N, C-alpha and C positions, 0 to 999 in steps of 0.2 A: 289641578284643573273642579272647578267650582263648577257644582250641580245646583238650582234655582228650582226646584222640582216641590209645588205644593200638594200635599193629600189629594185635593179637588181635581189635581191634571193629570192626577194617575190613569185616571180611565175617562179622559179626554179620546176620542177617538183616532185624533190625529195625533196622538203619542203611544197608538197601539203598534208592537211589532210586526206580530202575528197573530192572526185569529182563525182559531176554528170551527167553524160550527158543529150541529146538533146534525141538521140537513145536510153539510158535507161529509159527513162522515157515516150517514145512511148512504151516502150516493158512492163512496169512494169503498160501500161494505164493510167498513169498518165497526157498524151497527147495522141489525136487522130490525127492521119498523115491523114489529110485529102487529101491531094496534092497524097498520095499513092491508096488513099479508095476508094475516088472520083474525079478520075482525071479532068473529064468531067465537075465535079459540081468547081472545085476548079483551072478550066483552066482560070478565068482572072489574074490569080496572076503565076509570074514568079519567084517567091523566095516560097519557103517550105514551105505550110501554115499547122499549126497544129488550134486544140482549148484543151481548158481544160478537163478535165473530166466533171467538172461543168458544162461548155456549151454542152457536149455531152448527158449528160442526160436531158437538156432543149431541146435539138434537138429529143431525142428518146422519152420521153414522150411527145410531141406534135403531132409526126408519131404516136405513139398510141393511143390514143387517137383519131385522124383525122380518124389514119387507111389507114393510106398511106407508101408509102417508104421512108425511112432515107433521103434520097440524095434527094426528093423536100423540104425538108427545110435545107437539106445542100445549095444547089443552093442558096433559099433565104438569107442563112445567108450569104453567099457566096458576092451576089450583092448587099445586102443592104454596107455591107463592102466595095467592091469597089468602091460605088457611097460616100463613105464619103470619101475614100481616095484619089477619084479624087476632090472633093470640097477641098480635103486641100495640092494638091499636090506642090503646089510651095512656102508652108509652111519650108517641110525638116525636123517636126518633125517624131520621134519615137512612138509617140503613138497616138493615134486616134480612138476618142470616135463616137460610131453610138446606131442605136436603129433599133430592128427587133420586130416583131410580131412574137409568139413561143406560140402558134399553131395561124395562121391567124385569124385574126380577135379580139384577145387576146390585151390586154394590152400591149404597146412596153415595150420590156424589154431593158437598158440600157448594153452596151457592149463595150469592146475594141480592138482595134487591138494596138499591139503593134510589133514594128522592133527591134529585138536585135541580137547577135552574134550566132552563130549556133557551133556545134562539131568543126568545123574545121576555124570557125574566120568570116564566111560566112554570112551574112544576109538570116534571117529566120524572120518568121511573127508565131505571136500566138495570137489566138482571148480569151480573157477572158473577166470575168466578173469583173467590174469596182475594187473591193477591193483584186485581187487577183493578183501577181508578176510573 
């Protein structure tokens, strides 16, 4: 069987088998849009900020345990992430590891922030567990 596909044809929309957009992931609950849901808490970031469902479960569980609003932990998450980004600002890396206590006083959890292209090729940010992509 012969396949004649030039490298320019690989990204032609007609050749796509499946596409899952960030917008679809947010609608499905795979990603939680922190920028839209918590604009004052995520205001430190100039790009769209989401977290994975796994990170969201950590936030919800911590807030429920401490009987506080989830926004308190969203702010903590955003602040610790922002501090980590500022510490490596000049390195121009697309992935930054950081730690946060969820709930406060508990052992630190390792997380990462990934900057990647959004649905329109714009830079977007996603907070996730270390083993997530």
